[in-house]
N, C-alpha and C positions, 0 to 999 in steps of 0.2 A: 774893466772897460778899456778900449784902445779908442784913440782918437778917431778913428776910422768908424765908429760906430754911429748909425744915423737910424733916426726915425723910420718905418715903413709905414704904408697904409693900413696893411695888417688885414686886407679883406680876406676873411675866411668862409668857407663855405663846405657843408658836409660831405665828405667823400672827395673832397680834393685831389686828395694824393693816395687813394686807394690803391689806383693801378701800380703805384710805387710799392705800397704795401705787398701787394700780391706778388710783383717781381722780386722783393727782397725775401719773402717767405720761401719762395721757389728755389732762387739761385743763392743765397745765403742762411741758409738754413743751418750750417755749422757754426756760424759767426752768431746767429741770433742764440743758438742754445750752449754755446760752450759754458762750461760751470767749473772747470778746474783753476786752481790756484786764484789768482788776481781776476779771472773770468766770472768767479762766483757771484762777485760785486759789480761786474762794468755794467754801465748804463746804457740805454738808448737815451741820446739828448735829442730834443727837438727845438733848434733854434729859430726863434723868431716865429712863435706860434700864431700872432695876429691878436685881434680883438676879441676871439672866443678861442677856447682851447679844443675845438672839435678834432681836429686832425690829430693831436697829440694824445686824444684818449682813444680814439679809433684805431691809432696805430698800436697803442699799449694792450687793446683787446686782442687785436689780429695777431702781434707778436707772443703774447702770452699763450698762445695756442700752441707755442713750440716751447716756451720758457715761462712757466706759471711765476716764478720768483723774479722776472725782469724787472730791474729797477729803471724808471722813466722819469726824466726830469726835463720839464718845458722850460725855456728861457725866454723872457722878452726883455727888451729894453726900457719899456714905459712900465712905471709902476702900477698904473691904474689897470693895465691889463694883467699883470701877475695877480693882484688884489682881486679881481673880479673870476679869475681861473681858480684860485685856491679851496673854493667851496668843492671842487671837484678833486681836490687831492685826498690821498689814502696812504696805506703805510708803505706801498710800493712806488706810488707817484707823487711827485713834488713839482711846484712852480716857483720860479726864483726870477730875481730881475738880474740882467747881466746882457753882455754882449760877447764879443768874438773871444773876450778872456773869459773863457767859461766860468761861472760861479760854483765851481766845485768844493766839496767838503774833504777834508782830511779822510784818508783811505779809500776815496771814491775812484773808480776808474771808469772808462768809456771803452763801448766796443762800436758804438755808430753813433755818428751825428748827421743829422738831416738839417741842411740849411736850404730850404727852398722858395724861390721869390722872394730872396733878399739883396741879391747884388745887382738888379738892375739898374739903380740909380748912381752905382759906383764907377769911376774910370776903369776901362780895361788893366791898365798899369796895376792897378790897386789890389787886383784878383790874385795875384800869385802869394802877397804878402798874408791876405786873409786866409786863403787856403792853409798856408804853412803855420799859421798860429791856432787855426782849429786842430790840423794834423798834430799839433804837439799833445793834445789833449788823449789821442787815441793810444791803445794797447798796440803793440805790433799785431799787425794782421787786421786790425780793424779799419772801418770805412768810414769816408766823408762822403756824403752825397749831396751835390751843390748843383742847382739849375733853376730852371723856370716851368712853369706851367700856365695855360690860359685858366681863366676863373673858375670855369666847372670842372676843369681837370680832363679833359678831351685831347689834350695835345700836351705834350712833356718832352723836354729835353735836359738831362742832367749829367754831369760828370761824377764819374766814380772813382774816388782816389784813395789807395788803399796804405797803411801805413807800413812801411818795410823797413830795415835796418838804417838804409841810407836817409831815409827820410819819408817823403809823400809821393808815391808812385802814381801817375796818371794814367791810371790803369783802364779805363774805358770810357765811352760816351754811349747814354742810353737814350733811344728815342722811343715815344709811344704814342699811338692814337687808338681811341676807341671807333674810330671811324664815324663817328656821328656828324664830322664837318667835311666827309668824303676822304679822299685820299690822293696827295699828289705830293713830292718830296718837298717842295716849296711851303708846305703847311707848316713845316719845321721850323723855317729860317726865322721868324720873329721870335721864337721861343729858345731859340739857342744861349747857352750860359753867356754871361756877360762878356767873356773875355774871346767870344767869337762872333759877337752880333754884328760887327763892323767889318768883318773880316771875310765875308762872302764876295770876292772881289777877285779877278784873274790874279795869278802870281801865288794865292794863298791854298793851303791843301786843303782847308775847308770849303772852299770854292769846289776845287776839282773833285773832292767828294761829292759835293752836291750835283754836280755837273753828270758825274758817273751814274749817280744814283738817277738822277732824272732821264737819263738816255736808256739805263735799265726798266725804267716804269713805261716809257714810251714804247718799248720793244714789247713788254709784255702786254701792254693794251692792243698793239698790233696784231697780238697772236691771239687775240680774243679773251684776254683777263680784264674786262673793264669794269667789275664789281670791285668797289675798293677793298674789300679783304682779299680778294684774289689778286687784285692789282699789286697789293702791298706784297705778299708773299713772293708773287713771281719777281716782281722788281728785286727784293731781297736776294732770293736766290739766284738771278742774274747779277746783281751786284758783287755778289761773293766770288764769283770767276774773275771778277776786275781788281777787287780791292782785297788786299791782305785785311785779316783779322774779323771781317763780317761774318757773324755767328748765325748758322742755319737751322738751331735746334728747333724740332716741329713745336713744340710747346712755345718757344718765343714768338712764332710767326703767328700759331693760331692767336695769341692774344694780343697781336699788334705789337710787340716790341722788336726793334732792331737794336742789338747789341755789337757794337763796333770796339774791338779791343787790337789796335794797330801794332804790330811788333815792337818793341821798345816803348810801347807807350803814347798816348796821346799828345800830339804835337803842342807846342806853346803860340 
């Protein structure tokens, strides 16, 4: 564990990260299913699973539809949480005490790390170092997902960071809503990853992004697209004409996802 590791509240609800599972199964099928060489034993690591291991177990079931032999490791800083989770362990699922220095065993490799709702109590300047530390555990081509959701998982924003030969690439930002709270771009501001939350102000690229998205949303509503799913879809389509890297894949829009992959990666 590093000196940055800190206890979290650990609030866990069933299906809180289901939308993220659905996204990864759709967009990262190859990553989840790879089984050649070192990938044959490459694990999914769920870092900071909380008071109960529900999200780890739910993701394990979902991902094993693609890869029945996928190893899954749930990691928690607090020993009592690990002990409470261990009755749910099996031949492919393990729960271990640890932090950003992942408690891997000899010969283990990692394809995917999920670190959701962990960094909200950290200083923004600490985030790059944490990302880098976690990225060191990934195989080349592996993915780190780090961000925040509200408690029921209705709103989500996450970094997608890819291990590349040069290190860790800030590949994309992912936004999701299930529309249960309606829709307007401002809905996402409180759930931005920690390094962006206080940067939605004039002069910052993330402020420009939200200003463009808000203008696109207002135009969509003025054009008659007032129901949240339609307002979302048409706002994203309009945003894509203004902002490079906004993905307009129909499945993503139907499911309430905006995937933004800026040329050159997501700014710091």
